[in-house]
C-alpha positions in Angstrom: 0.0 0.0 0.0 1.4 3.4 -0.9 1.9 5.9 1.8 0.2 9.3 1.8 2.5 12.1 0.9 1.6 15.7 1.7 3.6 18.5 0.2 3.3 21.5 2.4 3.3 25.1 1.2 6.3 27.3 2.0 4.3 30.2 3.6 1.7 30.1 6.4 -0.6 33.0 7.2 -1.4 31.8 10.8 0.1 29.9 13.7 -1.3 28.9 17.1 0.0 26.9 20.0 -1.8 24.0 21.7 -0.5 22.0 24.7 -1.0 18.2 24.6 -3.2 17.1 27.5 -3.1 13.7 29.2 -6.5 13.0 27.6 -4.9 13.4 24.2 -2.6 10.4 24.8 -3.4 6.8 23.6 -2.4 3.4 25.0 1.0 3.9 23.3 1.8 6.8 25.5 1.8 9.4 22.8 -0.6 11.7 21.0 -3.5 9.7 19.5 -4.9 10.0 16.0 -8.3 11.1 17.2 -6.8 13.8 19.5 -4.7 15.1 16.6 -7.8 15.7 14.5 -9.3 17.5 17.5 -6.2 19.7 17.9 -6.4 20.6 14.1 -10.0 21.4 14.6 -9.2 23.8 17.4 -6.5 25.4 15.3 -8.9 25.9 12.4 -11.5 27.5 14.7 -8.8 29.9 16.0 -7.7 30.7 12.5 -11.2 31.6 11.5 -11.8 33.6 14.6 -8.6 35.5 14.0 -10.0 36.5 10.6 -13.5 37.4 12.0 -15.3 34.2 11.0 -16.7 31.1 12.6 -17.3 27.6 11.2 -21.0 28.4 11.0 -20.8 31.9 9.5 -18.5 32.9 6.7 -20.4 35.3 4.5 -23.6 33.5 5.5 -22.3 30.0 4.9 -20.8 27.4 7.2 -18.1 24.8 6.6 -18.3 21.1 6.4 -15.3 18.8 6.2 -15.1 16.5 3.2 -11.8 14.7 3.9 -8.7 14.6 6.0 -5.2 13.2 5.8 -2.5 13.0 8.5 1.1 12.0 8.0 3.0 11.6 11.2 6.7 12.5 11.4 7.4 11.9 15.1 5.7 11.1 18.4 4.4 13.8 20.7 3.8 13.5 24.4 1.7 15.0 27.2 2.9 18.4 28.3 4.6 19.3 25.0 3.4 22.4 23.2 2.6 22.0 19.5 2.9 24.9 17.1 0.3 24.5 14.4 0.8 26.5 11.2 -2.1 26.9 8.7 -2.2 27.8 5.1 -5.0 27.5 2.5 -4.6 25.7 -0.8 -6.3 24.0 -3.7 -9.3 26.4 -4.1 -12.2 25.2 -6.2 -15.8 26.4 -6.8 -17.1 25.1 -3.5 -14.1 24.9 -1.1 -10.4 24.5 -0.4 -7.9 22.6 1.7 -6.6 23.7 5.1 -3.0 22.6 5.2 -1.3 22.1 8.6 2.4 21.9 9.7 2.6 20.7 13.2 5.9 21.1 15.1 7.0 20.7 18.8 7.7 24.2 20.2 10.9 23.7 22.1 12.8 21.3 19.8 11.2 22.4 16.5 10.9 18.8 15.4 8.2 18.1 12.9 5.4 16.1 14.5 2.9 15.9 11.6 1.6 17.2 8.3 -2.1 17.3 7.6 -4.8 18.6 5.4 -8.6 18.9 5.8 -10.7 19.5 2.8 -13.7 21.7 3.3 -16.7 22.9 1.3 -19.1 25.7 2.1 -22.4 24.5 3.3 -25.9 26.0 4.1 -27.0 24.1 7.2 -30.6 25.3 6.9 -30.9 24.0 3.3 -28.5 21.1 3.9 -26.8 22.0 0.6 -23.2 22.7 -0.6 -22.7 26.4 -1.6 -20.2 28.3 -3.7 -17.3 29.9 -1.8 -18.5 33.2 -0.5 -16.8 36.1 -2.3 -15.8 37.5 1.1 -13.6 34.4 1.8 -12.2 34.4 -1.7 -11.3 38.1 -1.5 -9.3 37.4 1.7 -7.7 34.1 1.0 -7.6 33.1 -2.6 -4.2 33.2 -4.2 -6.0 34.8 -7.2 -7.5 37.6 -5.1 -6.5 41.1 -6.0 -5.3 43.3 -3.2 
């Protein structure tokens, strides 16, 4: 079986720090898969809040995750602080990818690379929506300043 490969962008528009809690640790004594997705979710919420958005209101639309991929580079342990850098990539008509570079704060070692694909969603109509222009204007690589 081929391994997943995630090529990360060179530049990130946002970073945040999150400490690994004992409840984030699995039976192997290190950060668990499920906890990593939760930490990425928290980082995404912080990214959106930093830009004046929420997952349920970006120009009248919400977000819904379509896929995720995680590639682990090293273990992480309780008490360590992770630095999660976020960039946006692969824009299409309905969404884009959130790209994450996760490193340990003190040593700088790479812990993981990840991506979560999102589309814009109207929760009242239960329907996918086009990317709001407000979001494109702020984040699309094709946006004009």
